[in-house]
N, C-alpha and C positions, 0 to 999 in steps of 0.2 A: 431636938427643935425640928427635926426635920416632920417624922411624926403628927409631934401638934402643929405645927401646921396646917400639914395637911389635912389633922381632923378640922381643924379651923375651915380652913378652901371648902369641905368638901360639905360640911355644917353652911356655912353661907348658899353652895348650890342649891343646898336643900332649900333651905329660905328662898332663893327667890325665882326660882323653880316654881315652889309651891304660891305664892303671888301674884305670879306672872298665874298660873293656873286660877284660881281661886277672884280671880278679877274679870268680870262678865259687865260689859255694856247698859247701861241704866238708862233703864223701860221708863218710857215718858206716855203716861196712859194720855193722849189727849182726842180730841171730838172735833169732829167738819162737820160744816152741813152742806146743800146743793146747790150754790151755783156764784159765781165770780170767785172760785177758790182754786181755778187750777195748777196753778203753779204749786199749791200745797198740795192737792191729789197727786201732783205729778212723783212726789217725793215717796208716796206709796207704790204708784204705777211703774217708777222706774227709780227703784232705790240704787241701781249699779250707776247712775251721774251723783249721788251725791257722796261723797270719799267719806263721810264719816258715821253713817249709817250703819248699825250691827259690829261699830267697830265701839265707840264711845258712847253708844244713846241704841236705843227699838225702838220702833214705835208701835204703837199698841193703841188705835184708832176707833173712834167710835163713832159712825154716822146718825147725824141728826137734823130733827125737822127744819130747826129755827133756830134764834139766839137765846130766848126764853127758857129753849127744852136745857139746849148749853148751860146755862146760867143755875138753873135748879142742880144738874148733874155736878156742877162746879162749886154752889156751895156745898152739897153731900159730898162731899170730897171724894167723887167719884171720877174723875178725873185731872190733872196734872196744868193742863191750861186745852185751847181749843178755839175754834172758830168764833166768831162774834159781826154786829155789825155796828159799825161804831158809835153811831146813839145809843145804841140801844149797850152798849161798853160804858159811856161818858155816862150817861142816866144811872146805873151800875154801880160806876165809880161815885158818884158825889152821894147815892144810898147807904152809900158804909161797905159795899162789897169789897175785902180787900185779894185785890188782884194788880198787876202791871201789866201794861200794851209792853210788849214783845219786838210786834212786825205788822207790818203792811202786808195786804197781797194784792186789793184793787183799789182804785178810786173810781169815783161817778162821778164822771168830771168830764166837761164840753169836748167834744171833739174822740171822746171814747163809745162805750156800750152803755146805755143808763134804763132807766125804769120806765116799762111802757106802761102806762091804765088803760086798758082798749074796752071798747064799749061795741057792743053786736052793733053791724054795719045801718039794719034797716031799723033802727034803735032814735027814736024822737029827744034827742041828744044832739045837741049840733056842739057845745059850748057847759062853761064851767055853772055855770049861772042856772043850764037844765036839772044841775045833778041838785037841786033841791027835792026832798021829799025822796031821796034814793038811795039804793045799800054798795057801800063800795068793799070789795074783797080785799083784806091786807092778811099777810103772811100769820102776824103775831100783834097784840096790841103794844102800845108806845115800842114800836120797831121802826125804823129805814121809810118801809113801806106804807108804815102812818101817818109819819110825819111830813113825808112829802108831798104827802094827799093836801093834809091840810093845808100845808103855804100854798099850795093852786087854789088850794076851794077858799082860801082867806083872799089869796089876788084876787081868784073872781068874783070879789064880794059877796060868799057866801061865810056861816056859821058854822062850824066843823064842828061844835058841842052842839046845835038844833037842829041844823040845818040837813044835816044825813047821815044814816043807819051802818056801824063798820061792825064785818063779820068775816070772822078769822078762818079760812082757808087754803090748806099748803098750796104751798106751789106748782106740785104734777097733778093738782084736781081745779086749778083756777080756772079754766080753759071750761071744762066741763061747769062750773059753777057758772057762769057765766051763760052760756047760752041756757042750760037749765035755768036760768031765772031768779037762781038762786041769792046774784047778784047783780046790779046793773053797771059794776066798772069792776075794773080788775086787776090791778094792780103784780104786774110781771115782769120781774130781767127780762130779758131780751132771748139769755138759751129757752125760754119756756116760751115770752111772747111771737116770739119771730115762727116759731111751729106751729100756733097756734091760726099766725096768719094765715098761715099755708092751707089750712084746714079748708078757708076760705069763712065768710061771712061777718069777720071781727075787723076792726079799724080802731086807730090810736087815738086817744083823745088829747091827751097831754101827757107831759111827762116829770121826768123828779126832777129837772132842770126847770119844770113852769115857775116853782117859784123860789127857787134856790138857786140865782144865778151864780155862785161861788165857786168850786173845787171841790170834792170833799172827799175825806177817807170811806169810802165802801165799808171794808173785811179786814177786821182787827183779831189776831191771836190775841190771846193771854195765857197770863201761867199765873201761875202760887207763889208769893213772896218767897214761901219756906223752900220749893222744888230747885227758884233759882241760887239760893242761899248753897243749900243742900248738894246741888247738883252741878254747880258753876260749868262745870267740863261741858256735860253734858246738854246744858240749855245752849252754851256758845258753840260749840256743835253742831247744835240743831240749827241754830238760826242761822248759819255760815251755810248749810246746808243747802234750808232755804232761800237766803241770796244766790248760791248754782244755781239751784232750778230754777228760777224766776227767768234768771241770765239765758239756760238755754230753755225755757220754755219762750222766751223774747226772739232766741236766735232763728227757732225752729217751728213754729207756731200750728205749722201744716202738721210734722211729726208728730208733735208732744198734744195736738188733739187726737190724734188719730189711733194714740197709745189710750189714752184716756177713753175712746169709745172700745176699741175694742177688750180693755179692762173694767166695762161694765160703767167708769162716774160719769156716764151719760149716757144720756136712754135717750139720742134723738139722730133723725135720719144724717150720715157723712155727710153730705154735698151739704147740708141747711147749714150744719155745725162749721163749719170749713167757711159759710158765707158771712155766718154773724161779723158784726160790729165786736174787737175786743175791747176789754176795760183798759184803761190806761194801770199801770202798773210803776213803781219804783223798783229800779234794776237793785237798791242795796237793800229792796223789802225793810226800812227802818221807816216807819210813820214820822207823817207832819205832826209836830205840835200846833202851829201855827193854824193849819187850817181843824185841829179837834177842838181847838180856842174858839173856833168862828162858828163852830157848830155849836158847839154848848151854849154861846150866845143865842143861837136859835131856839136850839131847845126847856128857854128862857123865858124868852119869847115868846113860845109857842103852848108853853102851859104842861112840858114835857118835864120840867126841873124847877123846884122850888128855888131853891138856890147854885150857885157855880161850887167846884172844888178845884182845890191843885194842880192842874193837869201836869206839875214840871212833877211833881209823885209821884202820878200815874203812870206815866213815859217814860219804861224804865230801858235807855239806852244802855247800859253798859256792858253790856255780852252780845252786843250788838257787832257781827262786821263794820265795818270805819267804810269801806266801799267795794 
């Protein structure tokens, strides 16, 4: 009996060791963009502050120019999730893209950093009414940058469909496009608009809050439902680490920004970056359903959507940390 017991114990030990040896962190293929995502970028730049990373999950991150590029990769199955503007996410969900909103990275809110719409200092453009016949630079069609501009134009008495022309320009090229005359107005997050303003010759004409007075979700993280079902522990660990990284970022903003500069996530001068007003962020990184529903109403109002979708079926907090 002792010999049999010894064999059983040995076999059990081998099985346990083998299972442990072949258990690997789940790789999450994620996308990121280039503005208002500092707390998320920090997970790449400082993995040591995320206790579950490289243990429960690994990040394989691909950078994208803007939300439209992220969605193309998402639809093609090239990524498991990624970042996108909240308005673009709502639009994609309403059009049938099977996605789940799992986290909030930043808010476009009064009292925080907001998008600036800049013109040349010497341009004969003093009000929104002066934009008739002009070209507005946006980072992508049906993006938040376009929506905020449309709302401001409507408030200023112009018809966004007939009175202006739209041109797609990447954020890093917006300043040059404005100075060269390719566009008459350049919509830029402050991480891009402030350095351009510091060069001289530009001024802000209006902001994202000119036509939209309420606080909005800005950048969200989306995931594939099948990934959440197949690897719930990995996604749960990732979201817990995101909340940890967000809280660390909020508690250590200068140190966090220095890390992002050192790791080349940000390409502007350190002192300029340190002075930038920051976006509002929820420490829990949980998306605000009510805000998203208000935003959907606005999308319908401005013709970005023909009909609404039930966002309660799109926002999934089942794997998110409670606080």
